[in-house]
C-alpha positions as CSV (number, residue, x, y, z in Angstrom):
1,C,-3.7,-10.1,0.3
2,L,-3.1,-11.6,3.7
3,L,-1.1,-8.6,4.8
4,G,-3.8,-6.1,3.7
5,E,-6.6,-8.1,5.3
6,N,-4.9,-8.5,8.7
7,F,-2.8,-5.4,8.9
8,G,-4.8,-2.7,7.3
9,W,-5.2,-1.1,10.7
10,G,-1.5,-1.0,11.1
11,A,-1.0,0.8,7.8
12,V,-3.7,3.3,8.8
13,M,-2.1,3.8,12.2
14,L,1.4,4.3,10.8
15,S,0.1,6.6,8.2
16,Y,-1.6,8.8,10.8
17,S,1.2,8.7,13.3
18,S,4.0,9.2,10.8
19,R,2.9,12.8,10.2
20,P,5.1,15.1,12.2
21,A,3.7,17.6,14.6
22,D,3.4,21.2,13.5
23,P,6.8,22.8,14.3
24,A,5.0,26.1,15.0
25,L,3.2,24.5,17.9
26,R,6.1,22.7,19.5
27,A,9.8,23.4,19.4
28,D,10.8,19.8,20.4
29,W,8.5,18.2,17.8
30,R,11.3,16.2,16.1
31,E,12.3,14.1,19.1
32,D,8.7,13.3,20.0
33,W,7.8,12.4,16.4
34,L,10.8,10.1,16.1
35,A,10.0,8.4,19.4
36,R,6.4,8.0,18.3
37,L,7.5,6.4,15.0
38,E,9.8,4.0,16.8
39,A,7.1,3.0,19.2
40,D,4.6,2.5,16.4
41,N,7.1,0.3,14.4
42,L,7.8,-1.7,17.5
43,F,4.0,-2.2,18.2
44,V,3.3,-3.3,14.6
45,T,6.3,-5.6,14.6
46,L,5.3,-7.2,17.9
47,S,1.7,-7.5,16.9
48,A,2.5,-9.0,13.5
49,R,4.9,-11.5,15.0
50,A,2.3,-12.5,17.6
51,L,-0.4,-13.0,14.9
52,N,1.9,-15.0,12.6
53,P,5.2,-16.3,13.8
54,K,6.2,-17.3,10.2
55,L,5.5,-13.9,8.7
56,L,8.4,-12.2,7.0
57,I,8.6,-8.8,8.7
58,I,10.6,-6.0,7.1
59,T,10.4,-2.7,8.8
60,R,12.0,0.8,8.8
61,A,14.2,2.1,11.5
62,V,14.1,5.7,12.6
63,G,17.6,5.6,13.9
64,P,20.5,3.3,14.8
65,A,19.2,2.5,18.2
66,S,15.8,1.3,16.9
67,E,17.4,-1.2,14.5
68,R,18.4,-3.5,17.4
69,K,15.1,-3.0,19.2
70,L,13.1,-3.9,16.0
71,L,15.2,-7.1,15.5
72,Q,14.6,-8.1,19.1
73,A,10.8,-7.4,18.7
74,G,10.7,-10.0,15.9
75,A,11.6,-8.1,12.6
76,D,13.4,-10.3,10.1
77,K,15.0,-7.3,8.3
78,V,15.3,-3.7,9.3
79,V,16.0,-1.0,6.8
80,N,17.5,2.3,7.9
81,P,17.0,4.8,5.1
82,H,19.4,7.3,6.7
83,R,22.2,4.8,6.8
84,I,21.5,3.7,3.2
85,G,21.5,7.3,2.0
86,A,24.8,8.1,3.9
87,Q,26.5,5.0,2.4
88,R,25.4,5.9,-1.1
89,M,26.6,9.5,-0.7
90,A,29.9,8.3,0.6
91,S,30.3,5.9,-2.3
92,F,29.7,8.7,-4.8
93,I,32.7,10.4,-3.2
94,I,35.0,7.4,-2.8
95,E,34.2,5.4,-5.9
96,P,31.9,7.5,-8.1
97,H,32.2,5.2,-11.2
98,V,31.2,2.1,-9.2
99,A,28.3,4.0,-7.6
100,D,27.0,5.1,-11.0
101,F,27.3,1.6,-12.4
102,L,25.5,0.1,-9.4
103,G,22.8,2.8,-9.6
104,E,22.2,2.1,-13.3
105,T,22.3,-1.7,-12.8
106,I,19.8,-1.7,-10.0
107,H,17.5,1.1,-10.8
108,D,17.5,1.6,-14.6
109,R,15.3,-1.0,-16.4
110,E,16.7,0.1,-19.8
111,F,20.2,-0.9,-18.7
112,D,19.9,-4.6,-19.3
113,L,21.9,-5.9,-16.4
114,R,20.2,-7.4,-13.3
115,L,21.1,-9.1,-10.0
116,G,19.2,-12.2,-9.3
117,E,19.0,-15.4,-7.3
118,V,19.0,-19.0,-8.5
119,A,18.0,-21.5,-5.8
120,V,19.6,-25.0,-5.7
121,P,16.9,-27.5,-4.7
122,A,17.5,-31.1,-4.0
123,G,17.7,-33.0,-7.3
124,S,18.8,-29.9,-9.2
125,A,21.3,-30.3,-12.1
126,L,23.5,-27.8,-10.1
127,A,23.6,-29.9,-6.9
128,G,26.6,-32.1,-6.3
129,R,28.6,-31.1,-9.4
130,T,31.0,-28.2,-9.7
131,I,29.8,-25.0,-11.4
132,E,32.1,-25.8,-14.3
133,E,31.0,-29.5,-14.6
134,S,27.3,-28.5,-14.6
135,G,27.8,-26.1,-17.5
136,F,25.5,-23.6,-15.8
137,L,27.5,-20.4,-16.5
138,A,28.3,-21.4,-20.1
139,A,24.7,-22.3,-20.8
140,T,23.2,-19.1,-19.3
141,G,25.9,-16.5,-19.7
142,L,25.4,-15.3,-16.1
143,T,28.2,-14.2,-13.8
144,L,28.3,-15.9,-10.4
145,L,29.0,-13.3,-7.7
146,A,28.3,-15.2,-4.5
147,V,26.6,-18.1,-2.9
148,R,24.2,-17.9,0.1
149,R,24.7,-21.1,1.9
150,P,22.0,-23.0,3.9
151,D,23.5,-21.7,7.1
152,Q,22.9,-18.1,5.8
153,T,26.6,-17.3,5.3
154,F,27.9,-15.9,2.1
155,L,30.7,-17.3,-0.1
156,R,31.9,-14.4,-2.2
157,S,33.4,-14.9,-5.6
158,P,33.1,-18.7,-5.7
159,G,35.2,-20.2,-8.5
160,P,34.2,-22.7,-11.2
161,G,35.3,-25.4,-8.8
162,Y,32.6,-24.7,-6.3
163,T,30.1,-27.5,-5.8
164,P,26.6,-26.3,-4.9
165,V,24.6,-28.2,-2.4
166,P,20.8,-28.3,-2.0
167,G,19.7,-25.1,-0.1
168,D,22.4,-22.9,-1.7
169,V,21.2,-19.8,-3.5
170,L,23.5,-18.5,-6.3
171,I,23.7,-14.7,-6.5
172,V,24.2,-13.9,-10.2
173,L,24.5,-11.0,-12.5
174,G,23.4,-10.9,-16.1
175,S,20.9,-9.6,-18.7
176,A,17.2,-10.4,-18.6
177,D,17.7,-13.1,-21.3
178,E,20.5,-14.7,-19.3
179,H,18.3,-14.8,-16.2
180,R,15.5,-16.4,-18.3
181,A,18.0,-19.0,-19.5
182,A,18.6,-19.9,-15.8
183,L,14.9,-20.8,-15.2
184,P,15.2,-24.5,-16.3
185,W,18.1,-25.0,-13.9
186,A,16.0,-24.0,-10.8
187,P,12.3,-23.4,-11.7
188,A,11.4,-22.1,-8.3
189,S,14.0,-19.3,-8.3
190,S,13.3,-15.7,-8.6
191,T,15.9,-14.4,-11.1
192,G,16.4,-10.8,-12.3
């Protein structure tokens, strides 16, 4: 693995430095530990970007302020576990049935419903014809939720009259069998 070969030192460094100080030795350990984590994440992100400008870099934020810094340092995506946890907790309060459904859909492999992607390459049977004309949804049984356009914007809830263009990525929902039925439509896609 290229990542393992080139960044093993980064994983060792982050593993070592991600251990918090002993609270019995320092009262202010938490702030120092978080600052150290942020500095380490920035260092690894900057180093990885310098070594390979095309590398997909996904990193973890230790707080809201570090998200912006990590993106500026070259991260492609920044995950803030505290924000994700807070949003999930709020969704259990505001829309508990939706939260339960999404939790089962995403995390329970026994529940046969998956989110997936279907890329639309040049020459695809999907490109240049409406979704309805292509027969894609009827042939696969998938539900089309959104389209990620080549300019990286999302079109939510596209109707059957939407005409995909090369470079679009269809965001779909369906069973494992329905995702497998989509493979001939775009062989390079990663579905379900």
